[in-house]
C-alpha positions, 0 to 999 in steps of 0.5 A, a space after each residue: 500499499 505504501 509503495 502504491 501511494 508513493 508511486 502515485 504521488 511521484 507520478 502526479 508530481 512529474 507533470 506538475 514539475 514540468 509545468 511549474 519548475 518551482 513545484 518541482 523544486 518543492 517535490 525534489 526537496 521532499 524526496 531529498 530531506 523527508 526521503 518519501 521513497 524510504 517510507 515504502 517497503 517494496 518496489 517504490 523504495 528503489 526507484 530513482 524518483 528524485 532523478 525523474 522529478 529533477 529531469 521533469 523540473 529542469 526540462 520544464 524550466 528550459 522550455 519555459 518562456 518566462 524563466 529567469 536565469 540563476 543569480 550571478 554573484 560571488 557565491 554562485 561563482 564560488 559554487 561553480 569554482 568548487 565544482 571545477 577545483 574538486 573535479 580536477 583534484 578528484 578525477 585527475 590528480 587524486 592519490 590512492 590505489 583505486 580508481 576515482 569514484 565518478 558517481 560520488 563526484 556526480 552527486 556533488 555536482 547535483 547538489 551544486 546544481 540544485 542550489 544554483 537552480 533554486 536561485 532561478 526559480 525562487 524569486 518572490 517572498 511567497 515562494 521563499 516562505 513556501 520553500 521554507 515551510 516544505 524544508 521545515 516540515 520534512 524534518 519536523 515529520 521525523 522530529 515529531 515522530 521520534 520525539 513522541 516515541 521518546 516521551 512514550 518510552 521515557 527516553 528509552 529510544 536510540 535513533 541509530 540511523 536517519 531516514 537515508 541519503 545524506 542524513 542516514 548517519 545518526 550524527 548527520 540526522 541530528 545536525 539536520 534536525 538542529 538546523 531545522 529548529 530556527 525554521 520552525 521557530 520562525 514559522 511558528 512565531 510568524 503564523 497568524 492562524 493560532 492553531 497552526 502556530 501552536 502546532 508548529 511551536 509544539 514541534 520544536 521541543 519534540 524535535 529537540 528530543 529527537 536530537 537527544 535521542 540520536 545520542 550525538 554529542 556533536 548534534 547536541 552541542 550544535 543544538 545548544 549553540 542554535 538555542 543560544 543564538 535564538 535567545 540572544 536575538 530574541 526580545 525577551 532574553 531572560 524568558 528565553 534563557 529560563 525556558 532553555 535552562 528548564 528544557 536542559 534540566 528536563 532533557 538531562 532528567 529524562 535522558 538515558 544513562 548512556 547518553 548522560 555519560 557521553 555528554 559528561 565525557 566531553 570534559 575528559 576528551 584526552 582520555 575518553 575513547 571516542 574523543 581520542 579517536 577524533 583527535 587521532 583522525 584530525 592529526 592524520 587529516 593534517 598530515 594529508 594536508 601537509 603532503 597534498 596542500 593544493 589538490 588534496 588526496 581526492 574527493 571521498 578518498 579520506 578512508 582510502 588514504 588513512 592507513 598511509 598517513 597513520 603512523 601506527 595503523 591497526 590491523 583493521 585499518 590496514 585491512 580497510 575494515 570499518 568506516 573511517 572519517 575525519 570527524 571534522 567537516 573542515 579538515 575533511 574538505 581540506 584533506 580531500 580537496 586541497 587548500 584551494 577548495 577549502 578556501 572557497 568553501 570557507 569563503 562561501 559560508 562566510 559570505 552567506 553569514 556576512 550577507 545576513 548580518 548586512 541585511 539585518 543592519 540595513 533592516 534595523 535602520 528602517 524597522 522596529 520589527 519586520 519579517 526581514 529581521 525574523 528571517 535574519 535570525 532564522 538564517 543566522 541560527 541555522 548557519 551557526 548551527 552548521 558552522 559549529 556542528 561541522 567542527 565535531 561531525 563529518 558532514 563536509 559535502 552536506 546538501 542542506 548547507 548548500 541549499 541554505 546558502 542558495 536560499 540566503 541569496 534569494 532572501 537577500 534579493 527579495 529583502 533588498 527589493 522590499 527595502 528599496 521600495 519607497 512606494 510601499 514604505 512612503 514614511 521611510 527616509 531615503 537615507 535609511 533612517 527612521 522617520 521623525 516623530 510627529 505629535 498629532 491631536 488625539 481623535 475620538 469622542 470627548 476631545 474638546 477643540 481648545 485642548 486639541 488646538 494645543 497640538 496644532 502648529 502656530 500659523 505662520 504670518 503671511 509675508 507683507 502683512 
């Protein structure tokens, strides 16, 4: 039954995606983040639905007469350069005994293509809001599902893996859930329908519980940093800090003993086994960088070259058993793709964060409150969550972060157009400052004319009188 339902949904989505590429982008996001196909158990699970949707979407876009080209700025050019640099190092100059894995690089190209394509089909505030709704609900589906299960079983739940794809690993799944919390908070606080607003706000603590149930320390630290940013940017910091503190106490009280031990072990990083293995992996990654500073060892070849740069490899490592990762997204990119790609990657994230800060600064000159300021807080917290989480997690080529970068570009375009629209905001001065306060007489019943006259400016004498 699930296979039939998933198949029908995808078959209906194909012509809609061809007719309206924006709708195709939404369906593709559902398949990428919610992993709708992984909810099936039979033939629909193995079908390449995302590929079919992408073909129909791109085909409809290319044949459309009203299409707009992708945005051309520093960030889109950096994305293109990343593809060129990573491809050159991976296909031509990589080290290793095995041949280059072209399929993994093709997946990376697809990630960049979808991100750039987003800047072409999402151009209005309404489209931006719909896309954010879709992404937030995709992760909230699993957050609510896991959170409710955790409450029913009093925390005795262990999420060992995510739904699949880029978020199959429990650590990656935890990071994605943490990055969705700012989106849920924005949607919940900005929604005017009370029932819908309360429902979305209820998803936030359930998603937080889901992050804890993955037992990912990196995901927990990233989520804590996310909450710190949201509290700092809120208008009621004391209330926010109180709620976060109570939530932390409740989580620690209900969390399994194993999870508490993992959290407490962070302070003993020098002797704790998992932390020690991370430090070991970081050192080996730096040896790879030192030996291959320009092009790296090759995209996705960290594990293949691990034993060569390990001064004391174990028999399991020499045999290539197990999963060996860098435990740090930045070191992984640096070791695999080289210094050029690493610099471009850092520049891409830095420019996105800087753009959010710039828009916030411009908006605060004009408004006391605005949807623009709310979006800035949302993106700042989401990007900050990834930046810190990447220090502890091996999520270098995360499709979600590139999609967020593209969405920030669209947001910047839409926000600046609105702030420059003098017809829509006639009281705003052209230099970007708040208007002067004008004192006017009170209106309504019981106001005598003589009292109101005190607020009127005196008449200026006529010239020559």
